[in-house]
C-alpha positions in Angstrom: -27.8 8.3 -3.1 -25.2 10.8 -4.2 -22.6 12.7 -2.0 -24.9 15.6 -1.4 -27.5 13.3 -0.1 -24.9 11.6 2.1 -23.7 14.7 3.6 -27.4 15.7 4.5 -27.7 12.2 6.2 -24.5 12.6 8.0 -25.5 16.0 9.4 -28.8 14.4 10.5 -26.9 11.5 12.2 -24.7 14.0 14.1 -27.7 16.0 15.3 -29.4 12.8 16.6 -26.2 11.7 18.3 -25.7 15.0 20.0 -29.4 14.8 21.2 -28.6 11.3 22.6 -25.7 12.7 24.7 -22.6 12.6 22.5 -20.0 15.4 22.8 -18.4 14.9 19.3 -19.2 12.7 16.3 -17.6 11.7 13.1 -19.7 10.0 10.4 -18.4 8.5 7.2 -21.0 7.3 4.7 -19.9 5.6 1.6 -20.9 3.3 -1.3 -18.4 0.9 -2.9 -18.5 -1.7 -5.8 -16.0 -4.2 -6.8 -15.9 -6.8 -9.6 -13.5 -9.7 -9.8 -12.9 -12.1 -12.8 -10.6 -15.1 -12.7 -9.6 -17.6 -15.3 -7.8 -20.9 -14.7 -7.6 -24.1 -17.0 -9.2 -22.2 -19.7 -12.3 -21.8 -17.7 -14.0 -19.0 -15.9 -13.2 -19.8 -12.3 -14.5 -16.7 -10.6 -16.9 -14.0 -11.3 -17.8 -12.0 -8.2 -19.5 -8.7 -7.7 -19.9 -6.9 -4.3 -21.6 -3.8 -3.6 -22.4 -1.9 -0.2 -23.5 1.1 1.4 -22.0 1.8 4.9 -21.9 4.1 7.8 -19.0 4.3 10.2 -19.8 6.4 13.2 -17.3 7.4 15.9 -18.7 8.6 19.2 -16.8 10.9 21.6 -18.5 11.5 25.0 -17.2 12.5 28.4 -13.6 11.5 27.2 -14.9 8.1 26.2 -14.6 6.7 22.6 -16.2 4.0 20.5 -16.7 3.0 16.9 -19.7 1.6 15.2 -20.8 0.5 11.6 -23.9 -0.4 9.9 -25.1 -1.1 6.3 -28.7 -0.1 7.0 -29.0 3.5 6.1 -32.8 3.9 6.6 -33.5 6.7 9.2 -36.0 4.5 11.1 -33.2 2.0 11.7 -30.4 4.5 12.3 -32.4 6.2 15.1 -32.0 3.1 17.3 -28.5 2.4 16.2 -27.3 5.9 17.1 -29.0 5.9 20.5 -27.4 2.5 21.3 -24.0 3.5 20.0 -24.0 6.6 22.3 -25.4 4.7 25.3 -22.8 2.1 25.1 -20.0 4.4 24.8 -20.8 5.8 28.3 -19.8 2.4 29.8 -16.2 2.6 28.5 -13.0 3.7 30.2 -12.1 7.5 30.2 -9.4 8.5 27.7 -8.4 12.2 27.7 -6.8 12.0 24.5 -9.7 10.7 22.4 -11.0 13.9 20.7 -11.7 14.9 17.1 -8.9 17.0 15.5 -9.6 20.8 16.1 -11.2 22.9 13.5 -7.9 25.0 13.2 -6.4 22.2 11.1 -9.1 22.9 8.4 -8.4 26.6 7.9 -7.2 25.8 4.3 -9.5 23.4 2.4 -7.6 21.8 -0.4 -9.3 21.3 -3.8 -8.6 20.2 -7.3 -8.6 17.1 -9.4 -6.0 14.4 -8.2 -7.0 12.1 -11.0 -8.6 9.5 -8.7 -11.9 9.1 -10.8 -12.2 7.5 -14.2 -15.4 8.4 -15.8 -15.0 5.5 -18.2 -15.8 3.2 -15.3 -19.6 3.0 -16.1 -18.9 2.2 -19.6 -17.1 -1.0 -19.1 -19.3 -4.1 -20.1 -19.1 -7.4 -18.3 -17.9 -9.0 -21.6 -15.0 -6.7 -21.8 -13.8 -7.6 -18.1 -14.1 -11.3 -19.1 -12.3 -10.9 -22.4 -9.3 -9.2 -20.7 -8.9 -12.0 -18.1 -9.4 -14.7 -20.8 -6.9 -13.2 -23.2 -4.1 -12.9 -20.6 -4.4 -16.6 -19.8 -4.6 -17.6 -23.5 -1.5 -15.5 -24.4 0.4 -16.8 -21.4 -0.2 -20.4 -22.2 1.0 -20.0 -25.7 4.5 -18.7 -24.7 6.1 -22.0 -23.6 5.7 -25.6 -23.4 7.1 -25.5 -19.9 4.0 -23.8 -18.5 2.0 -26.0 -16.0 -0.8 -23.5 -15.2 -1.8 -20.0 -15.5 -4.2 -18.1 -13.2 -5.2 -14.7 -14.8 -7.5 -12.1 -13.4 -9.1 -8.6 -13.7 -10.7 -6.5 -11.2 -12.1 -2.9 -10.8 -13.3 -0.9 -8.0 -15.5 2.2 -7.5 -16.2 4.1 -4.3 -17.5 7.5 -3.3 -18.4 8.9 0.0 -18.4 11.7 2.6 -16.9 12.4 6.0 -18.6 14.8 8.3 -17.6 15.9 11.8 -19.7 17.5 14.4 -17.1 20.5 14.6 -18.1 21.7 11.1 -15.6 19.8 9.1 -16.9 18.1 5.8 -15.1 16.4 2.9 -16.0 13.9 0.0 -14.2 11.6 -2.3 -14.9 9.8 -5.6 -12.4 7.2 -6.9 -11.9 4.2 -9.1 -9.1 1.6 -9.4 -8.4 -1.2 -12.0 -6.0 -4.1 -12.1 -5.1 -7.1 -14.2 -2.5 -9.7 -14.0 -1.5 -13.3 -14.1 0.5 -15.8 -12.0 2.3 -18.6 -13.8 3.7 -22.0 -12.7 6.3 -23.8 -14.8 8.1 -27.2 -14.9 11.6 -27.7 -13.4 13.4 -30.8 -12.7 12.6 -30.9 -9.0 10.3 -28.0 -8.4 7.4 -26.0 -9.8 8.7 -22.4 -9.9 6.1 -19.6 -10.2 5.9 -15.9 -10.5 3.4 -13.2 -11.4 2.9 -9.8 -13.0 -0.1 -7.6 -11.8 -0.7 -4.0 -12.4 -3.0 -1.5 -10.8 -4.0 1.8 -12.0 -6.6 4.6 -11.3 -7.6 4.7 -15.1 -8.8 2.0 -17.3 -6.7 3.0 -20.2 -3.5 2.8 -18.2 -3.7 -0.8 -17.5 -1.1 -2.7 -19.6 -2.4 -4.9 -22.4 -3.1 -8.5 -22.0 -0.1 -9.3 -24.0 2.2 -7.3 -22.0 0.9 -8.8 -18.7 1.0 -12.3 -20.0 4.5 -12.2 -21.3 5.9 -10.4 -18.4 4.5 -13.1 -16.0 5.7 -16.0 -18.1 9.1 -14.4 -18.5 9.5 -14.1 -14.8 8.5 -17.6 -14.1 10.7 -19.1 -16.8 13.8 -17.3 -15.3 13.2 -19.2 -12.0 14.0 -22.7 -13.7 17.2 -24.2 -12.4 17.1 -22.2 -9.1 19.4 -23.3 -6.4 21.3 -22.1 -3.2 24.7 -20.6 -3.4 27.3 -20.5 -0.5 26.5 -18.1 2.4 28.4 -14.8 2.4 28.2 -11.1 1.9 27.2 -10.1 -1.6 26.1 -7.0 -3.3 22.3 -7.0 -3.5 20.0 -5.3 -6.2 16.4 -5.3 -5.1 13.9 -5.2 -8.0 11.7 -2.0 -8.1 8.4 -3.9 -7.6 9.4 -5.4 -4.2 11.2 -2.4 -2.8 8.2 -1.4 -0.8 8.7 -4.6 1.4 12.0 -3.4 2.5 10.8 0.2 3.1 8.0 -1.0 5.4 10.6 -2.0 8.0 11.0 1.9 8.3 7.4 3.0 8.0 6.2 1.0 11.0 8.7 2.5 13.4 8.1 6.0 12.0 4.5 6.0 13.5 3.6 8.0 16.6 1.9 4.7 17.8 5.1 2.8 17.8 7.0 5.6 19.4 4.4 6.0 22.2 4.4 2.2 22.8 8.2 2.0 22.9 8.3 -0.2 19.9 10.3 2.0 17.6 14.0 1.8 17.0 13.6 5.3 15.5 12.5 6.9 18.7 14.6 10.1 19.2 16.1 10.0 15.7 14.3 12.8 14.2 16.8 15.1 12.4 19.5 12.4 12.5 21.0 10.1 10.0 19.1 6.7 9.7 20.2 5.7 6.0 22.6 6.3 3.2 22.5 9.7 1.6 21.2 8.0 -1.4 17.7 7.6 0.2 15.3 10.5 -0.1 11.7 9.6 0.3 8.8 12.0 -0.1 5.2 11.5 0.9 3.0 13.0 -1.8 -0.7 12.8 -1.3 -1.4 15.0 -4.3 0.4 12.8 -6.9 -1.7 12.7 -10.2 -3.4 9.4 -10.5 -1.6 8.1 -7.4 -3.1 5.0 -6.0 -3.1 6.6 -2.5 -3.8 10.2 -3.6 -6.3 12.1 -1.3 -6.7 15.4 0.5 -7.4 14.0 4.1 -6.4 11.0 5.9 -8.5 8.4 7.7 -9.1 10.8 10.6 -10.0 13.8 8.4 -6.6 15.4 9.0 -5.6 17.5 6.0 -2.5 16.1 4.1 0.6 17.8 2.9 3.5 16.7 0.7 6.2 16.0 3.2 10.0 14.9 2.9 10.1 11.9 5.3 13.7 11.1 4.6 16.2 13.6 3.1 19.5 12.2 2.0 19.4 9.7 4.9 18.2 12.2 7.5 14.9 11.4 9.2 12.7 14.6 8.8 9.1 13.5 9.7 7.2 10.9 11.6 3.7 9.8 10.8 1.7 11.3 13.7 -2.0 10.8 13.9 -4.4 12.7 16.1 -4.7 10.2 18.9 -1.1 9.3 19.5 -0.1 12.8 18.6 -2.0 14.0 21.6 -0.4 11.4 23.7 3.1 12.4 22.8 2.5 16.2 22.5 3.5 16.0 18.9 2.0 18.1 16.0 -0.2 15.9 13.8 0.9 15.1 10.2 -1.0 11.9 9.3 -1.1 8.4 10.8 0.0 6.4 7.5 1.9 6.9 4.3 0.2 7.9 1.0 2.2 7.8 -2.3 5.9 7.5 -1.6 8.2 8.8 -4.3 12.0 9.0 -4.2 15.0 10.8 -5.5 15.9 8.5 -8.4 19.3 7.6 -9.8 20.5 7.7 -13.4 21.1 4.0 -14.3 18.9 1.0 -15.2 19.0 -2.3 -13.6 20.8 -3.6 -16.7 23.4 -1.0 -16.4 24.0 -1.6 -12.8 24.3 -5.4 -13.3 27.0 -4.9 -15.9 29.5 -3.7 -13.2 28.8 -6.4 -10.6 31.5 -9.0 -10.2 29.4 -11.4 -8.0 26.0 -10.5 -6.5 22.3 -11.2 -6.4 19.4 -9.6 -7.9 16.5 -10.1 -5.6 13.1 -10.2 -7.3 10.9 -11.7 -4.6 10.7 -12.0 -0.7 9.3 -15.2 1.0 8.1 -14.7 4.6 10.4 -13.4 7.1 10.0 -10.7 9.7 11.2 -7.4 10.9 11.3 -6.2 14.6 10.3 -2.5 14.8 11.8 -2.2 18.3 15.2 -3.4 17.5 15.5 -3.2 13.8 16.5 -6.8 13.3 15.2 -8.4 10.3 15.4 -11.8 8.4 13.7 -12.3 5.0 13.5 -15.2 2.7 14.6 -14.3 -0.9 14.4 -15.6 -4.5 16.4 -14.0 -7.2 19.1 -14.4 -9.8 22.9 -14.8 -9.3 25.1 -12.4 -11.1 28.8 -13.0 -12.1 31.0 -10.8 -14.1 28.1 -8.6 -15.2 25.8 -11.3 -16.5 23.0 -13.4 -14.9 24.1 -16.9 -14.5 21.1 -18.8 -12.7 18.2 -18.4 -10.4 18.6 -18.8 -6.6 16.1 -19.7 -3.9 15.9 -21.0 -0.4 18.2 -18.2 1.0 17.7 -15.5 3.5 19.0 -12.0 4.1 19.4 -10.7 7.6 20.7 -7.8 9.5 19.5 -4.7 11.4 17.8 -1.8 9.7 20.1 0.7 11.4 23.2 -0.6 9.5 21.3 -2.1 6.5 19.9 1.3 5.1 23.4 2.8 5.4 24.6 0.1 3.1 22.4 1.6 0.2 24.7 2.6 -2.5 22.5 3.4 -5.5 18.9 4.1 -6.5 17.8 3.0 -9.9 16.0 5.1 -12.6 13.0 2.8 -12.8 10.1 3.8 -10.3 7.4 1.1 -10.1 4.3 2.8 -11.3 1.7 0.2 -10.3 2.1 0.8 -6.6 1.6 3.7 -4.2 5.1 3.1 -3.1 7.0 4.1 -6.3 10.2 2.5 -5.4 13.1 2.2 -8.0 15.5 -0.7 -7.9 17.9 -0.3 -5.1 21.5 -1.6 -4.7 23.0 -2.4 -1.3 26.6 -3.5 -0.5 27.8 -6.3 1.6 24.5 -7.9 2.4 24.5 -11.0 4.6 22.9 -13.9 2.7 22.5 -17.3 4.3 22.5 -20.3 1.8 24.6 -23.3 1.7 
């Protein structure tokens, strides 16, 4: 079934649902395929392929709403499925805010190629997938006699589908993704440090080579040998680019209309006000070429726009979905982030380290939590101690803690190294006087 056929089926489903008593309908029909390969102990440990065809149906009738899904797309089966979905919705509680977005939001229909589909996908042979994962493990194992184990993997995914609304809106998508990586465990005197390197891309040719992946994973694990706590105190902190997204999500949750409506956002009432250092400018760009979250429409069918979320520390936009936007009387934007890009700095991590008298380079978070209502947070960290501009030894079993309202104002520098294998293209970030708990 291609997207043209899916659209025709979705239109038929909508007609049948309206006949059954629905006021409004959204139908999403898609197919997806995923393949996973994993090697461990020089053996193929996992080879898994999953494919599915699915329908997600949202029913709106008499200010009542329900969601339904099925993998059986035969019309004779769908007839009963639709009738029961509409009938069951009528038993639910009324909610005046449950409606499809109005057609006025679709006056401009974006189009173009976002670079989300690699036509090479169909040409990848099973042997090639196995070879990539196997080579990553072999190369990693050859790097050091301190290695205890390596788990390497490769996976790719393909999906395409359509979204059709009863009010006339229709859109389709077609996308691929590829990823490969390894996790490595090494010997230490009293522990078994481990680390990883994985890369995700839209195009097969953009996945790093097995050699690059293996050497990065091993190098990171070996740097953790000799890790220990240091005394508690306030230190300058550099957060590595690949984990910056973990910190930024303490802001994303409170930025949603859902959190604001439910009184669980410390950012409520802060639109247009300073919430971070002027070093922080974050832009939501759904049209980023080859972006891992690039798309024209969000999960409700709302058309997306490139928006500045934080501008030099000033909060400029919330994430407002259709449902909670109606409840709050706010204009819809989108309910969740897409690709996040930043205003980047001019220096590399190595250059920043050279000027630190004593601080910590954080390269991993372990557990912890952040409270979206108060802004309080506590996160376990692993990293590297820096003294007089040089890395001294690895640190672990330490926590950072504070409140987001103050923490983001302690941001003093953004690096020049956006992490390209994530939808959050964070650079390294440096914060001053961060509270570390250790010895």
